[in-house]
Residue, then its C-alpha position, 0 to 999 in steps of 0.5 A: m840698781a837697774s840692769e838692762t837687757s835688749p833682744a835683737a831688733p831691727p832699726l826702727d823709726l821712733a826712738l822710744d827705747r832711749n830718753e830722747y825727744n819725740f816732738a817737733h822742735a820750736p822753729e826758732v831753735l832750728e833757725a838758731v842752729r842753721e844760723a850758727f853753722p858753719h861760722a860756729l865750727s871755727r870759733y871757741a865759745k869764750a866770748s858768748l859763755e857769759t852772755f849765755a850764763q846770764r840768760l840761764a840764770h834768768g831762766t832758772g831764777i837763781e843767782r849767776e854766781l851759783l851756776k857752773l856751765t857743763h857739757g851735759g848733765e853727766d858732766a855736771l854730776l861728775k863735777a859734783l862727785l869730784l868736788l865733794r870727794p875729798r870730804f865725803g866717801r859715802i853715797v846714799l841713794p834709793e834703789l832702782s836708781w840710774h845705773s850710771y850713778r854707780e859707774m861714775a861713783e865707784p871709780l872715784g872710791y865712793a861706797l854706795e848704800e841703797t835704801p828701799v823703794r816701795q812699789s804698788n799698783d799706784g807706782f813707786q815711792t822712795d821710803l823716806r824712813a829708810l833713807d832717814a835711818a841710813l843718814s842717821r848712822g855713820e859719817p856724813a854722806i852725799v845723798l843722790l836723788g833723781l827728781p824724778n827718778n830714772p827708770t821708775g819715773h817717781a819723785i819725792e812729794p813736794g813739801a816732804r822733799e824740802t823738809f827732809i833736806e832741811r833736816h839733814e844739814r850735815h849731808r850733801f844733797t845732789l839733786d838730779g833734775v835733768y828731766n825738769a824744765l829749767s824754770n822748775p822750783y826744784v832748781r831754786m832749792v839750792e838758794r834755800f839749802p846751801h848743802a844741796l847741789y842741782v844737776g840740770s840739762f837741756s837734753k830732756f825737757y828741751g830735747l837737745p841732747g846733741m848740744r851737750i849743754g848742762f849746768l851745776a847749781g849751788e853754793e859749792t860750785k863757787a869752788i870750781m875754778f876751771s870750766l871747759g868751753l861749750s859749743p857756740a851753736g849749742m848755746r845759741a840753740c839752748a838760748a832759743a829753747l829758753n825763749a820758746h819755753a811755752h812750746y816745750e812746756s806744751n810738749r811735756a804736758e802732751a807727754l804726761a797726758l799720754a802717760e795718764e792715758l796709758v796708766t788708765s788703760s793698764t791691765e794685768d798683762a801690761r801695767f803702766y806706772p804713774t810718772s813725772a818724767s818724759f818716760i813711763l815704766m810698764k810691767p808685762a805679765a811674766r808669761f811673755t817670752d823673748a819671742d813674744y817681745a820680738r814679734a811685737e817689735r816686728i809688727a809694731q815697728v817700735r821697741p822699748r828699753y828692756l830692764l831687769l828690776r829686782g829680777e823682773k822684766y820691765l819695759r820703759w817707754t819714752l813718751g812723745d806725741a800722738r805718733a808715739g802713743a799709737a806706736i806704744r799701743s800697737y806694741v802692747a796690743q801685739l804683745t798681749a794678743 
């Protein structure tokens, strides 16, 4: 699992150290939020839940009965782990996965087994042979996969991923797709594979973490009989975001274009790795000290998330618009000067 370190730093304008949103929202989303308040503060969401669920089913392209609305992606993931716990006691997942997986799973009594991730200058890759070997021994397990993975940004190649899931029907795959658009074909894999669950959210691609709306999709969700109400204002904003999908798709394309530019500009002092997510991982040269990082933060007025992966320091940057790109480049220039 990844661990985190963070030297002292001043409050900064751009949130590039967190997986938040560094673009302007679509005007219709902001208008939906304005229209919702203050009336929505005094109302439960029961009347609008089903309408929103139907809109979400249309946006994802899957059947309404396979969707369970949740309070963000974390709630969806926790519901999945609680749902499966009576039948499964083991979770198999790639190393360098999101540290909160362990924080959720261990209190529920799960045993976690990590499998290797390969690394080169071209990025990170899940070792499917090692994952296959882990699943071929022992009791049936939950397979927890980030699509893409946080914090490395890599994802299993399409085609190879489906073949792998199909081959291991006795296990339960929980696919964490919170960084994807809801129209992504990953979501619809749950219709093809009844032994898979998909975790989705409006927090990353649509930049609405403050609304705390996510979902769990798959055949297994039919067993979840109780759901908490969601924010009426949040549902209005998320429905508007679905209607403005092209705006958010354009923002993600701009973020990934920035990622490609950073990868191309890599040096031995600051190596950026290819990513499929809204963030990018950078490996700095070992010679840099905490004083170097603090000086770069102070001058560039921006900070990354500092991580320790396999005992080495990495920097994870949240991507964004041109202003975010300029800030990342400024920090790197100061660090390597």
